[in-house]
C-alpha positions as CSV (number, residue, x, y, z in Angstrom):
1,M,5.8,-23.1,10.0
2,T,5.1,-19.4,9.2
3,P,3.0,-17.8,12.0
4,T,-0.3,-16.2,11.0
5,P,-1.2,-12.8,12.4
6,A,-3.7,-12.4,15.2
7,S,-7.0,-10.8,14.5
8,T,-9.9,-9.8,16.6
9,S,-13.5,-9.1,15.5
10,V,-16.2,-7.3,17.3
11,P,-19.3,-8.0,15.1
12,R,-21.9,-6.4,17.4
13,A,-20.3,-2.9,17.5
14,S,-21.1,-0.6,14.7
15,A,-18.1,0.8,12.8
16,C,-19.1,4.3,13.7
17,T,-18.9,3.6,17.4
18,A,-15.8,1.5,17.0
19,V,-14.0,4.1,15.1
20,S,-15.0,6.7,17.7
21,H,-13.4,4.6,20.4
22,L,-10.3,4.0,18.4
23,V,-9.8,7.7,17.6
24,R,-10.2,8.5,21.3
25,L,-7.7,5.8,22.2
26,S,-5.2,7.1,19.7
27,L,-5.5,10.7,20.9
28,L,-5.2,9.5,24.5
29,C,-2.0,7.6,23.6
30,S,-0.7,10.7,21.8
31,A,-1.4,12.9,24.8
32,L,0.1,10.5,27.3
33,G,3.0,9.3,25.3
34,A,5.5,12.2,26.0
35,P,5.3,11.9,29.8
36,A,5.7,8.2,29.6
37,V,8.9,8.6,27.5
38,R,10.3,11.2,30.0
39,A,9.5,8.8,32.8
40,Q,11.5,6.0,31.1
41,S,14.4,8.3,30.4
42,S,15.2,8.5,34.2
43,A,15.9,4.7,34.2
44,P,19.5,4.1,33.0
45,A,18.7,0.7,31.6
46,T,16.1,2.1,29.1
47,P,17.2,5.2,27.2
48,A,14.4,7.5,26.0
49,S,15.3,6.8,22.4
50,A,15.0,3.0,22.7
51,F,11.2,2.8,22.9
52,S,9.0,4.5,20.3
53,Y,5.3,4.6,19.4
54,F,3.5,5.8,16.4
55,G,0.1,5.9,14.8
56,D,-2.2,7.6,12.3
57,I,-5.8,8.3,11.8
58,R,-7.6,8.9,8.5
59,L,-11.1,10.2,8.0
60,R,-12.3,9.8,4.4
61,Y,-15.3,10.8,2.4
62,E,-15.7,9.1,-1.0
63,W,-18.0,9.5,-4.0
64,D,-18.5,7.0,-6.9
65,W,-20.7,7.9,-9.8
66,D,-21.3,7.4,-13.5
67,S,-20.1,3.8,-13.4
68,Q,-21.1,0.5,-15.2
69,N,-20.0,-3.1,-15.0
70,A,-18.4,-5.2,-17.7
71,A,-21.9,-6.3,-18.9
72,G,-23.0,-2.6,-19.4
73,A,-25.3,-2.6,-16.4
74,P,-25.1,0.7,-14.5
75,R,-23.9,0.7,-10.9
76,A,-25.9,2.9,-8.5
77,D,-24.1,6.1,-7.5
78,R,-22.6,5.8,-4.0
79,D,-21.0,8.0,-1.4
80,R,-19.6,6.7,1.9
81,A,-17.6,7.8,5.0
82,R,-14.7,5.7,6.0
83,A,-11.9,5.7,8.6
84,R,-8.6,4.1,9.2
85,V,-6.7,3.8,12.5
86,R,-3.2,2.3,12.9
87,L,-1.2,2.0,16.1
88,G,2.4,0.7,16.4
89,A,5.4,0.5,18.7
90,G,9.0,-0.3,18.4
91,Y,12.0,-1.0,20.6
92,K,15.7,-0.5,19.5
93,F,18.7,-2.1,21.1
94,S,22.2,-1.7,19.6
95,H,21.8,-2.7,15.9
96,W,18.6,-4.6,16.5
97,S,15.0,-3.5,16.7
98,V,11.6,-5.0,17.1
99,G,8.3,-3.6,15.9
100,A,4.6,-4.3,15.7
101,R,1.5,-2.5,14.5
102,V,-2.3,-3.1,14.6
103,R,-4.8,-1.7,12.1
104,T,-8.5,-1.6,11.4
105,G,-9.9,-3.2,8.3
106,D,-12.0,-6.1,7.1
107,R,-10.1,-9.3,7.9
108,D,-11.4,-10.9,4.7
109,G,-9.4,-8.4,2.7
110,Q,-5.6,-7.8,2.6
111,Q,-5.6,-4.6,0.5
112,S,-7.5,-2.0,2.7
113,P,-7.4,-1.0,6.4
114,H,-10.5,1.3,6.0
115,L,-13.9,0.7,7.7
116,T,-17.1,2.2,6.3
117,F,-19.3,3.8,9.0
118,H,-21.8,5.6,6.7
119,A,-22.8,4.8,3.2
120,S,-25.6,5.9,0.9
121,D,-26.4,2.2,0.2
122,D,-26.5,1.4,3.9
123,I,-23.6,-1.1,3.6
124,T,-21.3,-0.5,6.6
125,D,-18.6,-2.4,8.5
126,D,-18.3,-3.8,11.9
127,L,-15.1,-3.2,13.9
128,E,-12.3,-5.6,13.0
129,V,-8.7,-5.1,14.1
130,A,-5.7,-7.1,12.9
131,L,-2.0,-7.4,13.7
132,D,-0.5,-6.4,10.3
133,R,3.2,-5.9,11.3
134,Y,5.5,-7.8,13.7
135,F,9.2,-8.1,12.9
136,L,12.8,-8.3,14.2
137,Q,15.2,-6.2,12.2
138,F,19.0,-5.8,12.1
139,K,20.6,-2.6,10.6
140,R,24.2,-1.8,10.4
141,D,26.1,0.4,8.0
142,G,24.5,-0.3,4.6
143,L,22.9,-3.6,5.6
144,T,19.3,-4.0,6.6
145,A,17.6,-7.4,7.3
146,W,14.3,-8.4,8.9
147,G,12.1,-11.3,9.5
148,G,8.4,-11.5,10.4
149,R,5.5,-9.6,8.8
150,N,6.3,-6.1,7.4
151,S,5.9,-3.7,4.6
152,T,7.4,-4.5,1.2
153,P,11.2,-3.9,1.2
154,F,11.3,-2.9,-2.5
155,W,11.4,0.7,-3.7
156,Q,8.4,1.8,-5.8
157,Q,7.0,5.1,-6.8
158,N,3.3,4.0,-6.9
159,E,1.2,1.0,-5.9
160,M,0.3,-0.4,-9.3
161,V,2.2,-3.6,-8.7
162,W,2.1,-3.8,-4.9
163,D,-0.4,-2.1,-2.5
164,E,1.5,-0.7,0.5
165,D,-1.3,-1.9,2.8
166,V,-0.5,-5.5,1.9
167,T,2.1,-6.8,4.4
168,P,3.8,-10.1,3.5
169,T,5.3,-12.6,6.0
170,G,8.9,-13.8,5.5
171,I,12.5,-12.5,5.4
172,A,14.1,-9.7,3.5
173,A,17.5,-8.1,3.2
174,S,19.0,-5.1,1.4
175,Y,22.5,-3.7,1.1
176,Q,23.5,-0.2,-0.1
177,H,26.9,0.4,-1.6
178,K,28.0,4.0,-2.0
179,L,29.8,5.0,-5.2
180,E,31.6,8.1,-6.1
181,D,29.9,11.4,-7.1
182,G,27.0,11.0,-4.8
183,A,25.7,7.7,-6.3
184,S,24.7,4.5,-4.7
185,V,23.5,1.0,-5.6
186,T,21.1,-0.9,-3.4
187,A,20.4,-4.6,-3.8
188,T,17.3,-6.1,-2.1
189,G,15.8,-9.6,-1.9
190,G,13.2,-11.4,0.0
191,A,11.1,-14.6,0.3
192,F,7.5,-14.3,1.7
193,A,4.2,-16.1,2.3
194,L,1.4,-14.1,0.8
195,P,-1.7,-13.0,2.7
196,D,-5.1,-14.3,1.9
197,G,-7.2,-11.8,3.8
198,M,-5.6,-10.7,7.0
199,T,-5.5,-14.0,9.0
200,H,-4.5,-16.6,6.4
201,L,-1.6,-17.3,4.1
202,N,-1.7,-18.7,0.6
203,G,1.2,-19.0,-2.0
204,R,4.6,-17.5,-2.0
205,L,6.5,-14.5,-3.3
206,Y,10.2,-14.2,-4.2
207,G,11.5,-10.8,-5.1
208,A,14.7,-9.1,-6.1
209,Q,15.6,-5.5,-6.9
210,V,18.6,-3.5,-8.0
211,K,18.2,0.3,-7.5
212,Y,20.6,3.0,-8.6
213,T,20.5,6.5,-7.2
214,R,22.6,9.5,-8.4
215,S,22.6,13.0,-6.9
216,I,23.4,15.7,-9.5
217,A,22.9,18.8,-7.3
218,P,20.3,20.0,-6.9
219,S,18.6,17.1,-8.6
220,Q,18.4,13.3,-8.1
221,F,17.9,10.4,-10.5
222,T,16.7,7.0,-9.4
223,A,16.3,3.9,-11.5
224,A,15.3,0.4,-10.4
225,A,14.8,-3.1,-11.9
226,T,12.6,-5.4,-9.9
227,L,11.5,-9.0,-10.5
228,Y,8.5,-10.6,-8.6
229,Q,7.9,-14.3,-8.8
230,F,4.5,-15.3,-7.4
231,D,4.2,-19.1,-6.8
232,G,0.5,-19.9,-6.7
233,E,-1.1,-22.4,-4.4
234,E,-4.7,-23.8,-4.6
235,G,-7.0,-23.3,-1.6
236,A,-7.2,-19.5,-1.2
237,R,-10.2,-18.5,0.8
238,F,-10.7,-14.9,-0.3
239,L,-8.5,-14.0,-3.3
240,R,-10.5,-13.5,-6.5
241,N,-10.2,-15.1,-10.0
242,R,-7.8,-17.7,-8.8
243,N,-5.1,-15.1,-8.2
244,G,-3.8,-17.2,-5.3
245,A,-3.4,-20.3,-7.5
246,R,-2.0,-18.7,-10.6
247,D,1.8,-18.0,-11.1
248,Y,3.1,-14.6,-12.1
249,L,6.6,-13.5,-13.1
250,I,6.5,-9.8,-13.1
251,G,9.3,-7.5,-14.2
252,V,9.2,-3.7,-13.4
253,A,11.6,-1.1,-14.8
254,S,11.3,2.2,-13.0
255,A,12.9,5.6,-13.3
256,E,12.3,8.9,-11.5
257,W,13.9,12.4,-11.8
258,T,13.5,14.8,-9.0
259,T,14.5,18.5,-9.1
260,P,13.5,21.6,-7.3
261,V,11.2,24.1,-9.1
262,S,10.3,27.3,-7.3
263,G,11.6,25.8,-4.1
264,R,9.5,22.7,-4.2
265,P,10.4,19.2,-5.5
266,L,9.2,18.3,-8.9
267,A,9.3,14.5,-9.6
268,I,8.7,12.9,-13.0
269,G,8.4,9.1,-13.0
270,V,7.7,6.2,-15.4
271,D,7.2,2.4,-14.8
272,L,7.2,-0.3,-17.5
273,I,5.6,-3.6,-16.3
274,K,5.7,-7.0,-18.0
275,N,4.4,-10.4,-16.8
276,F,6.7,-13.0,-18.4
277,E,4.4,-16.0,-17.7
278,N,3.0,-17.8,-20.7
279,Y,-0.6,-18.9,-19.9
280,S,-2.8,-21.6,-21.3
281,A,-6.6,-21.1,-21.4
282,A,-6.9,-23.3,-18.3
283,E,-4.4,-21.2,-16.3
284,V,-6.2,-18.0,-17.2
285,A,-9.6,-19.4,-16.0
286,P,-12.0,-18.2,-14.7
287,L,-11.0,-15.2,-16.8
288,A,-11.6,-15.5,-20.6
289,A,-8.9,-17.2,-22.6
290,R,-8.5,-14.0,-24.7
291,H,-6.8,-12.4,-21.7
292,A,-3.9,-14.8,-21.8
293,D,-1.6,-12.4,-23.7
294,E,-2.7,-9.2,-21.8
295,T,0.5,-9.0,-19.7
296,N,1.8,-5.5,-20.2
297,G,1.4,-2.2,-18.2
298,Y,2.9,1.2,-17.8
299,V,2.5,4.2,-15.6
300,F,3.5,7.8,-16.1
301,S,3.4,10.4,-13.2
302,V,4.4,13.9,-12.4
303,Q,4.2,15.4,-8.9
304,W,5.1,18.8,-7.5
305,G,5.4,19.8,-3.9
306,S,5.3,17.8,-0.6
307,L,3.4,17.7,2.7
308,K,6.3,17.5,5.1
309,N,5.7,20.8,7.0
310,A,3.0,23.3,7.8
311,H,1.6,25.1,4.8
312,D,3.2,22.8,2.3
313,W,1.1,21.9,-0.7
314,F,1.2,19.1,-3.3
315,A,-0.2,18.4,-6.7
316,G,0.1,15.4,-9.0
317,Y,-1.1,13.6,-12.1
318,S,-0.8,9.9,-13.1
319,Y,-1.8,7.9,-16.2
320,A,-1.9,4.1,-15.9
321,H,-2.5,1.4,-18.5
322,I,-2.6,-2.0,-16.7
323,E,-3.7,-5.1,-18.8
324,T,-5.6,-7.9,-17.2
325,L,-2.6,-10.1,-16.2
326,A,0.1,-7.5,-16.1
327,V,0.0,-7.7,-12.2
328,N,-1.6,-9.8,-9.6
329,A,-4.8,-7.8,-8.9
330,S,-5.2,-9.3,-5.4
331,F,-2.0,-7.5,-4.2
332,S,-2.0,-4.3,-6.3
333,Q,-3.7,-1.0,-5.6
334,D,-7.4,-0.8,-4.7
335,D,-7.9,3.0,-5.0
336,W,-8.8,3.8,-8.6
337,A,-12.3,2.3,-9.0
338,R,-14.9,0.1,-7.3
339,F,-14.1,-2.9,-9.5
340,G,-14.2,-6.2,-7.5
341,S,-16.3,-7.6,-4.7
342,G,-16.5,-6.7,-1.1
343,P,-13.1,-6.2,0.5
344,Q,-11.3,-7.8,-2.6
345,S,-10.5,-5.3,-5.4
346,D,-9.9,-6.3,-9.0
347,L,-8.2,-3.4,-10.6
348,T,-6.5,-4.7,-13.7
349,D,-7.7,-4.3,-17.3
350,I,-7.8,-0.6,-16.6
351,K,-6.6,2.6,-18.2
352,G,-7.2,6.0,-16.7
353,H,-6.2,9.1,-14.9
354,E,-5.6,10.2,-11.3
355,L,-5.3,13.9,-10.3
356,R,-4.5,14.7,-6.7
357,A,-3.9,17.8,-4.6
358,G,-3.0,18.2,-0.9
359,Y,-2.4,20.8,1.8
360,A,-0.6,20.5,5.1
361,F,-2.2,22.4,8.0
362,T,0.7,21.3,10.3
363,K,3.5,18.8,10.1
364,N,1.2,16.1,11.3
365,L,-2.2,17.1,9.8
366,N,-3.0,17.3,6.1
367,L,-5.8,17.1,3.6
368,M,-5.6,15.2,0.3
369,A,-8.1,15.1,-2.5
370,R,-8.0,12.6,-5.4
371,L,-10.0,12.3,-8.6
372,F,-10.0,9.0,-10.6
373,L,-11.3,8.6,-14.1
374,V,-11.1,5.0,-15.2
375,D,-12.1,2.8,-18.2
376,A,-11.6,-0.9,-18.8
377,I,-9.3,-1.8,-21.7
378,T,-11.3,-4.8,-23.0
379,S,-14.9,-4.0,-22.0
380,I,-17.2,-1.1,-21.4
381,Q,-16.7,-1.2,-17.6
382,D,-15.8,2.2,-16.2
383,G,-16.1,4.5,-13.2
384,K,-15.5,7.9,-11.7
385,R,-14.4,8.4,-8.1
386,F,-13.5,11.4,-5.9
387,R,-12.3,11.2,-2.4
388,V,-11.1,13.5,0.3
389,D,-8.8,12.3,3.1
390,L,-8.0,14.1,6.4
391,N,-4.8,12.5,7.7
392,F,-3.4,12.9,11.2
393,K,-0.2,11.1,12.4
394,F,1.7,11.0,15.7
């Protein structure tokens, strides 16, 4: 039987107080971590490089305005302050490693680790912490394999099909074969139980990908073909619109060209998305039957710069067109708009733009601003969102 991740909830503590405690704990771990590693290095049985710890803290302020729902009713403008804290550790021995991570976030939602501690509508979150990664991994030469709960093993250039905060439970393996002229082919496959919130599992996912990479100095070209098979299962507790019970067979063709421009990387990417399932009206329900054939999507993006070192900067633009059943909305991105309910986002049947810009103060501290302008494809639902993230990692 697949294990379910542990989760703890502290309903009586306000999110503001909880986040404050977590931030202090994270900074304390960062301050004390280096001496602890040096102390371990004196013991011959435990090399300094065997144990590692990591974490990150995000402080976010977000504005939503000029928005209406599918019925044309206006949503109240909203602004809110949010935070995310993630702490993890790993241990490496020979070709093996183990790792685990805990994160904040509403345990009824699998897509977001953020907690709201101030909002103009007075809706805030209590502290909830969940174990979102625990895995055993083997890595040697071009082979990587793991079992447990972990991030998706498939290469992607955006989160339109799979939100990186969603961590499936199962097994995965990939193998990279190097070719001549700086090229390589990587094959990846996996079988997973899907999360339903952070503490339950519902349905299965099988995935396979072939990725080709070619370096043509000073540029690089990457192309990938990915197939995701979602096997639905009745009984999901939190997933919306029967996304846990409905089958999906999603193919993604992706390509990215990266080349330096004025000493900074310029990346141009495109994704073509197709859900190959043929739905009846009953299988589409509770969505309207007219959505049965809305199974296509595409994304175009251009990004310039990076945030790897102090004083780096970054700018990017994306356009997305995602039809209602092109992807499974319960596991795709939750950033672009406030469509959905509570911790469950519902961001398909959308078309729109994202503009982003960032600046790195240091290697570990950066600021990212993102503007989203979104319209529904088949209704008058729309929204505008702007957010600023201050990100610190250690």
